[in-house]
N, C-alpha and C positions, 0 to 999 in steps of 0.2 A: 255453317261457317267453321272454318278450320282455325284453330288457335295455333299460335306459334308456340313452339316449345320454349319453356323458360328454364333457367338454371336453378330455379328455386329461391334465388336470392333477389328479391325485388329491389333492394336498396342499391345494388350495383348498376342497375339500369337507370339512366337519367332520362327524365322527361324532356321533351323538346324545348320547353320554356326554360328549364334549368340549364340546358346546353347553351341556349342563346345568352343567358346572363353570364355564364362563365366565359363565353367568347368575348363579351363586351368588357369584362374585368381585365382580361389579359392585356389588351393594348393600353389600358389605363395604368396598369402596373408597370408595363414596359416604359411608358412615358415618364412615370415617377422615378424609376430607376435611372433613366437617362438624365433627367434633370438633376438628381442627386449626384451622379457622376460628374456632370458638367460643373455643378456647384463646387464639388471637391477640387476639381482641377483649377478652377478660378481661385479658390482659397489658397491652394498650393502655390500658384504663381504669385499671388499677392504676398504670401509669406516669404517667398524667395526674394522678391523685390525689397521687402522690409529688411531682411537680414543683410542683403547686399548693400543697402544704403547705410545700415549701421556700421558694417565693416569699413566701408569707404570713409565714413565720417570719423571713426575712432582710430583708425590705423594711419600711421604717417605715410604720406605718398612721396615725400621729398620735395614737394612743390610749395610747402608752407612758407608764408612770408615771415621774415624775422621782424620782431617788434623791438625797436630801440627806444630807450628813454633819453630824451634830449637833456634833461636836467641832471645835475650832478647829485649822486647819491652819497650821503654822509654816513660813513661807517662808524661804529663805536670807537674805533682806534683814532679817528680824526677829532674827536671831541674830548676835552679835558674832563676826566672823571672827577666827580665831587666825592671827597673822602672825609671820613672822620677817623682820627687817630687817638686811641684811648690807652692810657697807661694802666695795665692790669698787673704790673709786677712791683710797683712801689718805688722804683728807681727814679730819683729826681731828674727831670729834664729829658728822659728817654723818649717821651711822646713827641717833644719838639724836635729831637734829633731825627726820628723817623719821618716826621712831617717835612722837615727841611730836605731830606733825601728824596721824598716823593715829589716835592715842589720842583726840585732840580730835574726830575725825570719827566716833568710836564703835567703832573696831576695837580688837582686843586684841593688841598686840605682845608675844608671849611670849618671844621671843629677839631680842636686839639685840647684834650683834657684827661681827666681820670676816669677809669672804669669804676663800677660800683664796688668791686673787690680788688685787693692787691695780691691775690694768691693764685692767679691764673698760671697753671703749670706750663702751658705752651702758648705760643703766639698763634692767634686765630685771625683769619681774614674772612669776613662774612660778605658775600656777594648779595646785595639787596635787590638787584634788578634782573640779572640773567640766570635762568635756571640751569643753564649749561656751564655756569661759573666762569665764563670768558673774561668778564671784567675783573673778577677777583684773581684769576690766573695772571693777568697782565701786571697787577700790583705785586703779586708774589714773585714774579720774574724780576721786577725792578728792585725788590728788597733782597733777592737772593734766598728766598724761602721755598721749601718743597711744595709741590701741588697738593700734598695731603693736608696742608695748613688751610686750604680754601674749602669753604662749604657755602651752600646757598641757604639764606634765611631772609625771606621777604619781610619787609617792614614798610608799611604805608605811613607810619608816624614819623619816620626819619626822612629828611630831605637830602639823602646822600645815596650814592651808587654803591659804595663799598665802605665797610667798617673794618678797621685794623685794630685788634685788641692785642697789645704787647704783653707777652707772658714772661715767666721767669727764664725761659730759654732764649731771650732776646739776643744773646751774644752769638747765636747760630746764624743770624741774618748775614747773608753774604756781603752786603755792602759795608757792614761794620768790620768784617774780617779783612776786607780789601783796604780799609783806611789805615790799618795798623802797620 
């Protein structure tokens, strides 16, 4: 019997059974790769649809319906502000003079009296309700005082929208200068 010549490396030669196993694995690997590819395509299409629906939902198309409110909205300028006017300078009757001016301007001074001290150097308007000082600025405008006189100081214990504390500079109030 004649033997076939070998290259000396027996490991490079595959046995017939090993070749059959490798041939069976190759179609299984091809099928797995194909399924992974198809799955990735499906996920990609699904993501594209999700992104498209997000964009359509959150970007204006111009076809939005306008919502109108049938009831009348009351703005803070339509309501009489509740004020307290306090004398912080010690001049007799000055709080009443300021309160009368504010009443003529459409405000509602509910408390007119003395502040805890009579040496307030400047007149101060404390907005008790609006952090942006809109209510206090309306009062300052009617009294002829600068915007710098208004500050925000919340107070749940007081039943007023704005507190006016009259200081020693009360004569700078615009309405007093106009009366003379």
